N, C-alpha and C positions, 0 to 999 in steps of 0.2 A: 366389469369392475376393475380388472387388472390393468386394462388400457388406461382408464381414468387415473388410477394411482400413478402409473408411469408418467403420464402427461403432467400431473400435478407436481411430482417430484422433479421432473425436468424443468418446469417453470420456476420452481424454487431455486434449483441449482444455477440457472442462468440469469436470474433477476439480480439487480444491483443489491449489494448487501445493505441492510437497513437496521437501524436501532430504533426501538420504540420511541426514543426521545427526539426523533426527527433528524437523525444523521444518516446519510447514505454514502456509499462509495460507488463510483463508476470508473470505467476506463482503467481498471487495475491490471498491471502486469509486472513481471519481474524480468530483468535482463541478466541472463546467466553468462558468465565469462569462463574461458577455459582455464585449466590448471589450478583450480581452487582459488582463483582471484575473487575478491569481494564482488558480490552481485548488487544490483540496485533495484529498488521497487518504485513504481510510479502509479499514480491514481489521482482522482479528484474527490475530495471530501466535500459533500454538500451539507450545509447546516440550514435546515428549514425550521429552526427554532427561533424564539424571540430574544435569545441572548447568545453572546459569543461563547465559543468553546475553545479549549486549548488542548491540542494533541501533544502528549508528553512522552510517548514511547510506542514501541511496537515489538512484537515477538512472533516467532514462527518456528515450528519444529524443523523446518528446512534450513535454518540459520543458527549458528552458534550464538549470535547476538545480533540485534538490529539497532542502529543508531539513526537519529534524525540528522540529515546533512543538507547543506546547500552548496551549490557551485555558483560562482560569480566571477566576473572579470574585475581584477584589481590591478591597476597600473599596467594594463595591457596583457596581464597573465591570468589564466584561469586558475582559480583558487577554490579549494573545498574546505568547509569548516563545519564543526558540530553545532547543533542547535539544541537548546534545552526544551523548546516548545515551538509549535506552529499554531497560530491562531486562525480560526475560521469565524468570520464575523456573523452576527445574526442575519439570517436570510442570505448568506453569501457562501463562498467556496474557498477552499485552500487547495492549490494545485501542486502536485508533485510530478515533475516532468524532466526529461533529459536536459541538462544545462541549467537546472534550477534546484528547487527543493527535491529531495529524494530520500528514500529509505536505504541505508547502507547495510547490506547483509554480510556480516563478517563470518568467516568459517562456514561457507555454504556446504550443506550436506548433499549426499548423492541424489536425494529426491529433487534437487533443484537442477533439472535438466530440461532443455527445450522440448516442448510438447506436453510436459507435465503441468499440473495445477497444484499450487500449494496454498495452504491457509495462512493468513497473516492476521494477527489480532492487534488492533490499534487501541492504545490506552489513553484516557483523557484525565485532565487535572481533577475533575470531580469524582474520580474513582470508577467511572463507567468504562466499558470497552465495547468494541465492535469487531467482529471477525468477518473477513471477506476472502474470497477465493481469487488468487492471482495466477493467471496463466503464465507459464515460463516461456520466454522467447530467447533466441540467440543474441549474439553481440550486435547484430544489425537490426534487431527489433522484429525479426520474423519468426 
C-alpha cells in the first residue's frame, strides 16, 4: 500500500498542472539570475476549452511580485514591455518562452535557486486560477 501511495503522489507531482476547466500548463521553468536580478518564468498554457481565456496575472511565494511581460524587436533593438493580459484561444495555446512572452519575477526570494522547484499561481480574467510547479534553472537554462 505504501508503494502505491508513493507512486500515485509521484505521478501527481510530475504531471502537467491542470484545472478542471480544461486548462493545463506544460514545459514550465523559472530562470534564476545572480545577485537578486529579476527572474523569468516560461511555460505553455494549453486551453482545451471551447472559449478563449485571458491570463491576467501570476503570483508565487518565491517572488515579491510577478508581472506579465513580452520581449520583442523594435527598430533593431530588443525591448521589454508590460502586458495586462495574454489570451489563449479556444483549443489553442499561449506560449511563454525566452525572447517572447514571459513572467517577470521581481524581488526573487532565496527559494528561487537552481535545482529548486517553486509554485506559481496563474490568475485568469474569469476569476479562476491554476497553480503549477516551475523547476528553477540557472541563467543558461540548465
